[in-house]
C-alpha positions in Angstrom: 0.3 -0.1 -0.3 3.0 2.3 0.7 4.5 1.7 -2.6 0.9 2.5 -4.1 0.7 5.5 -2.5 4.7 6.4 -3.6 3.8 5.7 -7.1 0.8 8.0 -7.2 2.4 10.8 -5.5 5.4 10.7 -7.7 2.9 10.5 -10.6 1.2 13.2 -9.7 4.6 15.2 -9.5 5.4 13.6 -13.4 2.4 15.6 -14.0 3.0 19.0 -12.3 1.2 21.8 -13.3 -0.9 20.0 -15.9 -4.4 20.3 -15.2 -7.2 18.9 -16.8 -10.5 20.4 -17.6 -13.7 19.1 -18.6 -13.4 21.1 -21.8 -12.3 18.9 -24.4 -12.4 19.3 -28.6 -14.4 16.4 -30.4 -12.7 15.3 -32.8 -13.2 12.1 -35.1 -10.0 9.2 -34.7 -8.4 8.6 -37.6 -5.4 6.4 -36.1 -6.3 2.7 -36.6 -4.2 1.7 -32.5 -6.4 3.9 -30.9 -9.1 6.4 -30.5 -8.9 8.4 -26.9 -11.3 11.2 -25.5 -10.1 13.2 -22.7 -11.8 13.1 -19.9 -13.3 9.7 -19.9 -11.1 8.2 -22.2 -12.9 6.3 -24.8 -11.1 3.6 -26.0 -11.4 1.8 -29.9 -8.3 -0.6 -30.1 -6.6 -2.9 -32.4 -5.1 -6.3 -31.5 -2.7 -6.0 -33.9 0.5 -4.2 -33.3 0.9 -1.7 -36.5 3.7 -2.6 -38.5 4.6 0.5 -39.8 4.9 3.8 -38.1 1.7 6.6 -37.8 2.4 9.7 -40.0 2.6 12.2 -37.6 -0.1 15.1 -38.1 1.3 18.0 -40.3 3.2 20.9 -37.3 3.6 18.5 -34.8 7.1 18.3 -33.5 9.0 15.2 -32.6 11.4 15.2 -29.5 13.9 12.3 -28.5 15.4 11.2 -25.8 17.6 8.4 -25.9 18.8 7.4 -22.4 15.7 7.1 -21.3 14.4 5.2 -24.6 11.9 7.2 -26.0 10.7 9.6 -28.4 7.1 11.4 -29.3 5.7 13.1 -31.6 3.4 16.1 -30.1 1.7 19.4 -30.9 3.9 22.5 -31.9 1.7 24.7 -29.5 3.6 22.5 -25.8 7.1 22.5 -25.5 9.3 19.9 -23.7 10.6 20.8 -20.3 13.4 17.8 -18.8 12.2 17.3 -15.3 14.1 15.2 -12.4 14.3 11.9 -10.4 11.2 11.3 -9.6 12.3 9.0 -7.1 15.6 6.1 -7.5 14.7 4.3 -10.8 12.3 6.7 -12.5 12.8 10.1 -14.7 9.8 12.4 -16.5 10.3 15.0 -18.9 6.9 17.5 -19.0 5.1 18.9 -22.8 3.1 21.8 -22.0 2.0 25.0 -23.3 3.1 28.7 -23.1 -0.3 29.9 -23.4 -2.0 27.2 -21.6 -0.1 25.1 -19.0 -2.9 22.6 -17.8 -2.9 21.3 -21.5 0.0 18.9 -22.2 1.3 15.4 -21.0 4.1 14.6 -18.8 6.6 11.0 -19.6 7.5 9.3 -16.9 9.9 6.6 -17.2 9.7 3.9 -14.5 12.6 1.1 -13.7 10.7 -2.5 -13.2 13.2 -4.8 -11.3 10.5 -7.1 -10.0 8.7 -7.5 -13.3 5.3 -6.5 -12.7 3.1 -7.6 -15.9 1.5 -4.9 -17.7 -1.9 -4.9 -16.2 -0.6 -5.4 -12.6 1.9 -2.3 -12.9 -2.0 0.1 -14.2 -3.9 -1.3 -11.4 -0.7 -1.2 -8.4 0.6 1.9 -9.4 -1.5 4.6 -12.3 -4.4 7.0 -11.6 -6.1 5.0 -14.4 -9.6 3.8 -12.9 -9.9 0.3 -13.6 -13.1 0.4 -15.6 -11.8 2.0 -18.6 -9.0 1.0 -19.5 -8.3 -0.9 -22.6 -5.6 -2.3 -24.5 -3.7 -0.8 -27.1 -0.3 -0.5 -29.2 2.2 1.6 -28.5 5.3 1.2 -30.2 4.6 -2.2 -31.4 3.8 -3.9 -27.5 1.3 -4.0 -25.9 0.2 -1.0 -23.7 -2.7 0.1 -22.2 -5.1 4.1 -22.7 -7.2 5.0 -19.7 -9.2 8.0 -17.9 -7.3 8.9 -15.4 -8.5 10.6 -11.5 -5.1 13.3 -10.3 -4.3 12.4 -6.8 -5.0 16.3 -6.6 -8.1 15.5 -8.5 -8.2 16.2 -11.5 -9.0 14.3 -14.5 -7.3 12.8 -17.8 -5.6 10.5 -19.6 -2.9 7.6 -18.7 -1.4 5.6 -21.5 1.3 2.6 -20.0 3.0 0.3 -22.7 6.5 -1.4 -20.6 9.4 -3.1 -22.6 12.1 -5.2 -20.5 12.5 -4.4 -16.8 11.4 -0.4 -18.1 7.4 1.2 -17.7 6.3 4.1 -19.8 3.7 5.9 -18.7 1.5 9.0 -20.4 -0.6 11.6 -18.5 -1.9 14.4 -19.2 -5.1 16.6 -20.1 -6.5 19.2 -22.1 -5.6 17.4 -25.4 -8.3 16.8 -28.0 -9.5 13.1 -29.0 -7.5 13.1 -31.9 -4.1 14.9 -30.3 -4.5 11.7 -27.9 -5.2 9.1 -30.8 -1.8 10.8 -32.9 0.4 10.9 -29.3 -0.6 7.3 -28.5 0.5 6.3 -32.3 3.5 8.0 -32.4 5.0 7.1 -28.6 7.8 5.2 -30.1 10.2 3.3 -28.0 13.8 3.0 -28.7 15.1 -0.7 -30.4 
C-alpha cells in the first residue's frame, strides 16, 4: 500500500502543472490503433501491432530521449521540459503549452525490477480508473490507455507501455481526442 501511495504521488509530481479540464474538443479519430477522449477516455483498439509508424500530424514536433529510450511526436504549441528524477529508478519529461500550462502531458519512465506484468503495474501503480482501461498498441508493444483521476483531483488520460524492465507512463490533460490518439500512435520505444 505504501508503494502504491508513493507511486501515485510520484505520478502526480510527473504531471505537475498539467491540470485537466472538462473541456475537450470532439475530433473524429482516424488512427487505426486507438481513439481516445479526455476526460472520460473512450477507446477502440486494434489487436494487431502496427508494422509502420503512424503518420506524424502536420506541424507537430518530435522529441527524442535516447537515454530514457523513447521518442514522441507532440503538438507544436507544447514545449518539452526535462524533469528531475522523481524517485530512484524513475525520471520524467513534461510537454506543456506556454499559453495554457494545464494543456499537455508528461512521460515518466520507471524501472520495474520486480517484473510486474503490464496489467498488474496499471492496477497497482497508476491513476487509471480501472473500468476504463483498454488494450492498445504502443510502439508495436501491448499497452494500456485509460481515463485517470489524479491525486490532485484532476482528470485526464493515462497510457502505459513497457519493454523489458522499463515502464513508460504518459499522463496528461486538455488534449483533444485526436491529439491523444496521435500522441499514443506516435510514441516510440527505442529498439
